[in-house]
C-alpha positions as CSV (number, residue, x, y, z in Angstrom):
1,M,9.2,-10.7,-9.9
2,K,10.0,-7.9,-12.3
3,T,8.9,-4.5,-10.9
4,L,9.0,-0.9,-12.1
5,P,10.8,2.1,-10.6
6,L,7.4,3.6,-9.7
7,F,6.5,0.5,-7.6
8,V,7.5,2.0,-4.2
9,I,5.3,-0.1,-2.0
10,S,8.2,-1.0,0.3
11,L,8.7,2.7,1.0
12,F,5.2,3.1,2.2
13,L,5.8,0.7,5.1
14,S,8.9,2.4,6.4
15,L,8.4,6.1,5.7
16,Q,6.6,8.0,8.5
17,F,6.2,11.5,9.8
18,Y,6.1,12.1,13.5
19,G,5.9,15.1,15.8
20,Q,4.1,18.3,15.4
21,S,0.7,18.0,13.7
22,I,-2.2,20.2,12.5
23,T,-5.7,19.0,13.3
24,G,-9.3,20.1,12.6
25,N,-12.2,19.4,10.3
26,V,-13.3,20.4,6.8
27,L,-17.0,21.5,6.2
28,A,-19.1,22.6,3.3
29,A,-19.6,26.4,3.8
30,S,-23.2,26.2,2.4
31,N,-24.6,23.8,5.0
32,G,-21.9,23.0,7.6
33,E,-21.9,19.3,6.5
34,P,-18.5,17.5,6.9
35,L,-16.6,17.0,3.6
36,I,-15.7,13.3,3.5
37,Y,-12.3,12.5,1.9
38,A,-11.4,16.1,1.3
39,S,-7.7,16.5,0.3
40,I,-5.1,18.3,2.5
41,G,-1.5,18.6,1.4
42,V,1.6,20.7,1.8
43,I,2.3,22.2,-1.6
44,E,5.2,20.6,-3.6
45,T,5.9,18.0,-0.9
46,S,4.7,14.4,-0.2
47,V,3.1,15.5,3.1
48,G,-0.6,15.1,2.9
49,T,-3.7,13.3,4.0
50,I,-7.5,13.2,3.5
51,T,-10.4,13.8,5.9
52,D,-12.2,10.9,7.5
53,E,-16.0,10.0,7.4
54,K,-16.6,12.9,9.9
55,G,-14.6,15.5,8.0
56,N,-11.8,15.4,10.6
57,F,-8.1,15.4,9.7
58,K,-4.6,15.2,11.3
59,L,-1.7,16.3,9.2
60,E,1.9,15.6,10.4
61,I,4.2,18.6,9.7
62,K,7.5,17.8,11.5
63,D,10.5,19.8,10.3
64,L,8.5,21.9,7.8
65,P,9.0,25.7,7.9
66,N,6.1,27.8,9.2
67,K,5.7,29.5,5.8
68,S,4.9,26.2,4.0
69,A,1.5,26.4,2.3
70,I,-1.2,23.8,3.0
71,R,-3.9,23.4,0.4
72,F,-7.4,22.1,1.2
73,S,-9.4,20.9,-1.8
74,M,-12.3,18.8,-2.9
75,I,-13.8,18.2,-6.3
76,G,-16.8,20.5,-6.7
77,F,-15.4,23.1,-4.2
78,K,-13.1,26.1,-4.2
79,A,-9.7,25.3,-2.7
80,Q,-8.2,27.3,0.2
81,T,-4.6,27.7,1.1
82,F,-3.1,28.6,4.5
83,T,0.4,28.6,5.9
84,I,1.5,26.3,8.7
85,K,1.9,29.3,11.0
86,E,-1.8,30.2,10.5
87,L,-3.0,26.7,11.4
88,A,-0.5,25.5,14.0
89,N,-1.4,25.0,17.7
90,K,-5.2,25.2,17.4
91,E,-8.2,23.2,16.3
92,N,-9.1,24.3,12.9
93,T,-12.4,24.5,11.0
94,I,-12.0,24.9,7.3
95,R,-15.1,25.8,5.3
96,L,-15.0,25.3,1.5
97,E,-17.3,27.1,-0.8
98,N,-19.1,25.3,-3.6
99,E,-17.6,25.8,-7.1
100,T,-19.9,27.2,-9.7
101,Y,-19.4,25.8,-13.2
102,K,-20.7,27.0,-16.5
103,L,-20.8,23.9,-18.6
104,P,-20.3,24.3,-22.3
105,E,-22.9,22.6,-24.6
106,V,-21.5,19.4,-26.0
107,I,-23.2,17.4,-28.7
108,V,-22.6,13.7,-28.7
109,S,-23.9,11.6,-31.6
110,P,-26.4,9.0,-30.4
111,G,-25.8,5.3,-30.9
112,G,-22.7,3.9,-32.5
113,K,-20.5,1.0,-31.4
114,L,-18.6,1.1,-28.1
115,K,-14.9,1.7,-28.5
116,K,-11.9,1.1,-26.2
117,A,-9.4,3.8,-25.3
118,G,-6.4,3.2,-23.1
119,T,-4.2,0.2,-22.3
120,T,-6.1,-3.0,-22.9
121,S,-3.3,-5.5,-22.6
122,F,-0.8,-6.3,-19.8
123,S,2.4,-8.0,-18.8
124,L,2.0,-10.9,-16.3
125,K,4.8,-9.9,-14.0
126,S,5.0,-6.1,-14.4
127,I,3.0,-4.3,-11.7
128,C,2.4,-1.0,-9.9
129,G,0.4,-0.1,-6.9
130,W,0.2,1.0,-3.2
131,G,1.1,-0.8,0.0
132,G,0.1,-0.7,3.7
133,T,-3.3,0.1,5.1
134,D,-3.2,3.8,5.7
135,F,-0.1,5.7,4.6
136,G,-0.9,6.0,0.9
137,K,-3.9,8.3,1.4
138,G,-4.1,10.9,-1.4
139,W,-1.4,9.2,-3.6
140,E,-2.2,8.7,-7.3
141,I,-1.3,6.5,-10.2
142,G,-2.7,7.1,-13.7
143,T,-2.1,7.2,-17.4
144,K,-2.8,9.2,-20.5
145,I,-5.7,8.2,-22.7
146,D,-6.5,9.6,-26.1
147,L,-10.2,9.9,-26.8
148,G,-9.9,11.3,-30.3
149,D,-11.0,14.6,-31.9
150,T,-14.7,14.3,-31.3
151,P,-16.6,14.3,-27.9
152,K,-16.9,10.8,-26.4
153,K,-19.3,9.7,-23.6
154,L,-17.5,7.5,-21.0
155,K,-19.4,4.3,-20.4
156,S,-17.2,2.2,-18.2
157,L,-13.7,2.0,-16.6
158,H,-11.7,-1.2,-16.8
159,I,-8.8,-1.9,-14.4
160,R,-6.6,-5.0,-14.5
161,V,-6.0,-6.0,-10.9
162,Y,-2.8,-8.1,-10.4
163,K,-3.5,-8.8,-6.7
164,Q,-5.0,-7.1,-3.7
165,S,-4.7,-8.1,-0.1
166,Y,-7.9,-6.5,1.1
167,D,-11.6,-7.3,1.1
168,S,-12.1,-4.0,-0.8
169,S,-10.2,-0.9,-1.6
170,I,-11.6,2.5,-2.5
171,F,-10.1,5.1,-4.8
172,R,-11.2,8.5,-6.1
173,L,-11.3,8.9,-9.9
174,H,-9.6,11.9,-11.4
175,I,-9.8,13.1,-15.0
176,R,-7.6,16.1,-15.9
177,N,-6.4,17.9,-19.0
178,I,-2.8,17.6,-20.0
179,V,-0.4,20.5,-20.2
180,D,3.3,20.0,-21.1
181,N,2.6,16.2,-21.0
182,L,1.6,16.2,-17.3
183,P,-1.8,16.2,-15.6
184,A,-3.1,19.8,-15.1
185,N,-6.7,20.9,-14.3
186,E,-9.4,18.7,-12.9
187,L,-12.2,18.1,-15.4
188,L,-14.6,16.2,-13.1
189,K,-17.2,18.3,-11.3
190,T,-18.3,15.7,-8.8
191,N,-16.5,13.1,-6.6
192,I,-16.6,9.6,-8.1
193,L,-15.4,6.8,-5.8
194,V,-14.3,3.5,-7.3
195,S,-14.5,0.3,-5.2
196,I,-12.3,-2.6,-6.1
197,S,-13.3,-5.9,-4.6
198,K,-11.7,-8.4,-6.9
199,E,-8.5,-10.2,-5.8
200,T,-7.3,-10.5,-9.3
201,G,-8.5,-9.9,-12.9
202,W,-10.3,-7.2,-14.8
203,M,-12.5,-4.9,-12.6
204,V,-15.3,-3.1,-14.5
205,I,-16.8,0.2,-13.1
206,D,-20.0,1.6,-14.7
207,L,-19.7,5.3,-15.5
208,S,-22.7,5.6,-17.7
209,N,-24.9,7.4,-15.1
210,Y,-22.4,10.2,-14.6
211,N,-22.8,11.7,-18.1
212,L,-19.1,12.2,-18.6
213,V,-18.2,13.6,-22.0
214,F,-14.6,14.5,-23.0
215,E,-12.4,14.7,-26.1
216,G,-8.7,14.7,-26.9
217,E,-6.0,13.5,-24.5
218,I,-6.9,13.2,-20.8
219,A,-5.0,12.1,-17.7
220,L,-7.0,9.5,-15.8
221,S,-5.8,8.5,-12.4
222,L,-6.9,6.7,-9.2
223,E,-6.3,8.2,-5.8
224,W,-5.9,6.0,-2.8
225,I,-8.7,6.7,-0.2
226,K,-9.1,3.7,2.1
227,V,-9.0,-0.1,2.4
228,A,-11.1,-2.6,4.4
229,G,-10.3,-6.1,5.7
230,M,-7.3,-8.1,4.9
231,D,-6.6,-11.5,3.4
232,L,-3.3,-12.8,4.8
233,N,-3.1,-15.3,2.0
234,N,-2.7,-12.5,-0.5
235,L,0.2,-10.6,1.0
236,I,2.9,-9.8,-1.5
237,T,6.7,-9.2,-1.7
238,A,8.4,-6.6,-3.9
239,N,11.7,-5.0,-4.7
240,G,13.8,-7.8,-3.3
241,N,12.2,-7.5,0.2
242,K,11.4,-10.9,1.6
243,Q,8.9,-9.6,4.1
244,R,5.3,-10.0,2.9
245,F,2.9,-7.1,3.3
246,P,-0.6,-6.0,2.2
247,A,-1.1,-4.1,-1.1
248,V,-3.3,-3.5,-4.0
249,T,-1.5,-3.8,-7.3
250,F,-2.4,-3.4,-11.0
251,N,-0.9,-5.0,-14.0
252,V,1.3,-2.9,-16.3
253,K,2.0,-3.0,-20.0
254,Q,5.7,-2.6,-20.7
255,K,7.0,-0.4,-23.7
256,E,3.6,1.1,-24.2
257,G,1.9,4.3,-23.1
258,L,3.0,6.2,-20.0
259,T,2.4,6.3,-16.3
260,F,1.7,9.3,-14.1
261,T,2.5,9.1,-10.3
262,K,2.0,11.6,-7.5
263,W,3.2,10.6,-4.1
264,G,1.2,13.2,-2.1
265,T,-2.0,15.2,-2.5
266,E,0.0,18.3,-3.4
267,A,3.3,16.7,-4.6
268,K,4.7,17.2,-8.1
269,W,3.8,14.7,-10.8
270,A,6.4,12.2,-12.1
271,I,6.2,10.5,-15.4
272,N,7.4,7.1,-16.7
273,D,7.1,7.1,-20.5
274,K,8.1,3.4,-20.9
275,S,5.0,1.7,-19.5
276,S,1.4,2.1,-18.7
277,P,-0.9,0.7,-16.0
278,S,-3.5,-1.6,-17.7
279,I,-6.4,0.8,-17.5
280,Y,-8.9,1.6,-20.3
281,L,-12.3,3.2,-21.0
282,T,-15.1,2.1,-23.1
283,V,-16.6,5.1,-24.9
284,Q,-19.4,6.0,-27.3
């Protein structure tokens, strides 16, 4: 099987962090409710995690200096940053304040034909994705999509699944602006979770109820949140490794578009300008 340099699934299964950890929970400051799947990461490293369904977290920080900065964030909330020294050796409660947005008025022409924006084709044996059942939390794969010079309403998201080993996998959708050809500021104001249940083929996610309107170039990515169940008949191999393991993988189009990857909630973005995951939007 032909694979891409960004396809690092085999690393997910062997790379671990053990030892000292920081624990606690993340709550909404306004009402004390737990923030589910909030992001926690050590800035400019691959060390990170997300909160569980009760807002709890455990972050492994072995060998990191005490001055390292940990950022707590969630779409729709103001991020907070602390050093390891401030959080170590105690149970932490992090309260995030709601973000207040002033939305500009956007006029979208009614009606009109649906158009496709993104990578609509794919190569049969070129893939990218995530492996394992837990380690990839907060890691992202995405691409650049040009919506044109006029505002477009996003109607649906289309993802070409090569193969997945789970009954379902859940991802968080991100849409950011692009600065210096890399993803920059989050443009979404609310969390949108995408559930993929297909074993293979095009997966269609309806976005029409979110009233998402953007223009120009955007960076669209999917962030690993969790998986459920496992089909042992759909385990895969990759990168010359004969051992089969669970994964969720997308088809890729070679020599077209580009791919963004971020292997950690606060890691630096990497770019592959020779291929793109097969992801596109229908817009109006």
